[in-house]
ZAMIMI-729655 format. One record per residue (C-alpha): chain; x, y, z; residue number from 1; residue in one letter. Coordinates in steps of 0.2 Angstrom, whole numbers. Layout:
R_fipa_x_y_z_gugu_nuvo
R_A_X_Y_Z_NUM_a;
...
This chain:
R_fipa_x_y_z_gugu_nuvo
R_A_445_-1201_417_1_x;
R_A_459_-1213_424_2_x;
R_A_472_-1209_410_3_x;
R_A_469_-1190_411_4_x;
R_A_468_-1187_429_5_x;
R_A_469_-1202_442_6_x;
R_A_484_-1209_434_7_x;
R_A_494_-1193_436_8_x;
R_A_488_-1191_455_9_x;
R_A_494_-1209_458_10_x;
R_A_511_-1206_449_11_x;
R_A_514_-1191_461_12_x;
R_A_509_-1200_477_13_x;
R_A_519_-1215_471_14_x;
R_A_535_-1205_466_15_x;
R_A_535_-1195_483_16_x;
R_A_533_-1211_493_17_x;
R_A_545_-1221_483_18_x;
R_A_559_-1208_484_19_x;
R_A_556_-1207_503_20_x;
R_A_556_-1225_506_21_x;
R_A_571_-1229_494_22_x;
R_A_581_-1214_500_23_x;
R_A_594_-1225_510_24_x;
R_A_597_-1235_494_25_x;
R_A_598_-1220_483_26_x;
R_A_611_-1212_494_27_x;
R_A_621_-1228_496_28_x;
R_A_621_-1232_477_29_x;
R_A_626_-1214_473_30_x;
R_A_641_-1214_485_31_x;
R_A_647_-1231_478_32_x;
R_A_645_-1225_460_33_x;
R_A_654_-1208_464_34_x;
R_A_669_-1219_469_35_x;
R_A_668_-1232_455_36_x;
R_A_665_-1219_441_37_x;
R_A_676_-1206_448_38_x;
R_A_663_-1193_446_39_x;
R_A_644_-1191_444_40_x;
R_A_634_-1206_449_41_x;
R_A_620_-1202_437_42_x;
R_A_617_-1204_418_43_x;
R_A_607_-1191_409_44_x;
R_A_601_-1193_391_45_x;
R_A_587_-1184_380_46_x;
R_A_573_-1195_376_47_x;
R_A_556_-1192_368_48_x;
R_A_541_-1192_379_49_x;
R_A_522_-1190_376_50_x;
R_A_518_-1183_359_51_x;
R_A_537_-1184_355_52_x;
R_A_542_-1170_367_53_x;
R_A_560_-1172_372_54_x;
R_A_565_-1173_390_55_x;
R_A_580_-1178_400_56_x;
R_A_579_-1195_408_57_x;
R_A_590_-1199_423_58_x;
R_A_597_-1216_428_59_x;
R_A_611_-1222_439_60_x;
R_A_627_-1223_428_61_x;
R_A_632_-1241_427_62_x;
R_A_646_-1240_415_63_x;
R_A_662_-1231_415_64_x;
R_A_668_-1219_401_65_x;
R_A_683_-1230_396_66_x;
R_A_689_-1226_378_67_x;
R_A_701_-1234_366_68_x;
R_A_717_-1226_359_69_x;
R_A_707_-1217_347_70_x;
R_A_696_-1209_360_71_x;
R_A_681_-1220_355_72_x;
R_A_670_-1227_369_73_x;
R_A_673_-1246_372_74_x;
R_A_659_-1258_369_75_x;
R_A_646_-1258_383_76_x;
R_A_652_-1276_389_77_x;
R_A_669_-1269_392_78_x;
R_A_663_-1253_401_79_x;
R_A_650_-1260_413_80_x;
R_A_658_-1263_430_81_x;
R_A_653_-1276_444_82_x;
R_A_643_-1264_454_83_x;
R_A_634_-1257_439_84_x;
R_A_630_-1275_433_85_x;
R_A_623_-1279_450_86_x;
R_A_613_-1263_451_87_x;
R_A_605_-1267_434_88_x;
R_A_602_-1285_439_89_x;
R_A_590_-1279_453_90_x;
R_A_584_-1264_442_91_x;
R_A_590_-1251_455_92_x;
R_A_597_-1241_440_93_x;
R_A_579_-1236_436_94_x;
R_A_575_-1229_453_95_x;
R_A_581_-1211_449_96_x;
R_A_567_-1210_436_97_x;
R_A_555_-1207_450_98_x;
R_A_561_-1189_448_99_x;
R_A_555_-1189_430_100_x;
R_A_539_-1196_436_101_x;
R_A_537_-1182_449_102_x;
R_A_542_-1169_436_103_x;
R_A_528_-1176_424_104_x;
R_A_540_-1182_411_105_x;
R_A_536_-1200_414_106_x;
R_A_523_-1211_422_107_x;
R_A_527_-1227_432_108_x;
R_A_518_-1237_419_109_x;
R_A_520_-1234_400_110_x;
R_A_530_-1238_385_111_x;
R_A_549_-1237_388_112_x;
R_A_556_-1220_382_113_x;
R_A_568_-1225_367_114_x;
R_A_582_-1214_359_115_x;
R_A_576_-1198_350_116_x;
R_A_585_-1204_334_117_x;
R_A_572_-1217_332_118_x;
R_A_558_-1204_330_119_x;
R_A_559_-1203_311_120_x;
R_A_559_-1221_309_121_x;
R_A_543_-1226_316_122_x;
R_A_528_-1230_305_123_x;
R_A_511_-1222_310_124_x;
R_A_506_-1237_320_125_x;
R_A_522_-1238_330_126_x;
R_A_522_-1219_333_127_x;
R_A_506_-1221_343_128_x;
R_A_517_-1227_358_129_x;
R_A_520_-1208_361_130_x;
R_A_501_-1205_363_131_x;
R_A_505_-1208_382_132_x;
R_A_519_-1204_394_133_x;
R_A_533_-1216_394_134_x;
R_A_535_-1227_409_135_x;
R_A_548_-1234_421_136_x;
R_A_540_-1251_417_137_x;
R_A_527_-1257_405_138_x;
R_A_518_-1270_396_139_x;
R_A_532_-1275_384_140_x;
R_A_544_-1275_399_141_x;
R_A_534_-1289_408_142_x;
R_A_531_-1298_392_143_x;
R_A_549_-1301_386_144_x;
R_A_559_-1285_388_145_x;
R_A_575_-1288_377_146_x;
R_A_570_-1305_372_147_x;
R_A_556_-1300_360_148_x;
R_A_557_-1293_343_149_x;
R_A_556_-1274_339_150_x;
R_A_539_-1277_330_151_x;
R_A_532_-1287_345_152_x;
R_A_539_-1273_357_153_x;
R_A_530_-1260_348_154_x;
R_A_514_-1270_346_155_x;
R_A_514_-1272_365_156_x;
R_A_517_-1253_367_157_x;
R_A_502_-1249_356_158_x;
R_A_491_-1262_364_159_x;
R_A_494_-1254_381_160_x;
R_A_490_-1236_374_161_x;
R_A_473_-1244_367_162_x;
R_A_469_-1253_384_163_x;
R_A_476_-1242_397_164_x;
R_A_466_-1243_414_165_x;
R_A_469_-1245_432_166_x;
R_A_467_-1264_433_167_x;
R_A_480_-1266_419_168_x;
R_A_492_-1254_428_169_x;
R_A_490_-1263_444_170_x;
R_A_494_-1280_435_171_x;
R_A_509_-1273_427_172_x;
R_A_516_-1266_444_173_x;
R_A_513_-1283_452_174_x;
R_A_521_-1293_438_175_x;
R_A_536_-1281_438_176_x;
R_A_539_-1283_457_177_x;
R_A_537_-1302_455_178_x;
R_A_550_-1302_442_179_x;
R_A_562_-1292_452_180_x;
R_A_559_-1302_468_181_x;
R_A_560_-1319_460_182_x;
R_A_573_-1313_447_183_x;
R_A_563_-1322_434_184_x;
R_A_569_-1317_417_185_x;
R_A_580_-1303_424_186_x;
R_A_597_-1311_422_187_x;
R_A_593_-1317_404_188_x;
R_A_586_-1300_399_189_x;
R_A_602_-1291_406_190_x;
R_A_613_-1303_396_191_x;
R_A_603_-1300_380_192_x;
R_A_607_-1285_370_193_x;
R_A_594_-1280_357_194_x;
R_A_601_-1274_341_195_x;
R_A_598_-1255_340_196_x;
R_A_582_-1250_331_197_x;
R_A_590_-1239_318_198_x;
R_A_602_-1253_314_199_x;
R_A_587_-1266_313_200_x;
R_A_577_-1253_303_201_x;
R_A_591_-1251_290_202_x;
R_A_594_-1270_289_203_x;
R_A_575_-1274_286_204_x;
R_A_574_-1261_273_205_x;
R_A_589_-1268_264_206_x;
R_A_581_-1285_264_207_x;
R_A_566_-1277_255_208_x;
């Protein structure tokens, strides 16, 4: 009952209120990023949602499009600007995803939507993370984020799928807010870049 109906109602109410309350922040950040990025303040990318259905996620664009002499994008560390780094550190870059929540592509709570290139790499157990809508925050995010292994991340995601309930969602929301306010683990996570799952997958297979 909760996961099928009540959760969606709470998502809609939360997204509407969230967009209204954070409108001044959204507008201010958008203007700053238009100036810094010399263009669109938003970053769009296709990600797999519930049942692997592809949707377009929206985030604030925290990196420039700087390229080398061959036209290849520079490493992330060289493209992220000071404003983008600050926006990430306070998790403001995730706010536009409330639009995805309102549209029904995402939920506030759920496994983070990863790249669609990873879809063919999941084993049956890992693929179960797509049994629910992806979230802005989730069980894996409050339990290590970028500092845990891919296996642990997927285990947390699937555990959430099997244990989804209102009490758990409230706990995740409260812990997410606490981490953002106290910045506990935020700075270390932002400075920790996980190896892409496709690279990790190939490396693990080569070892075997």
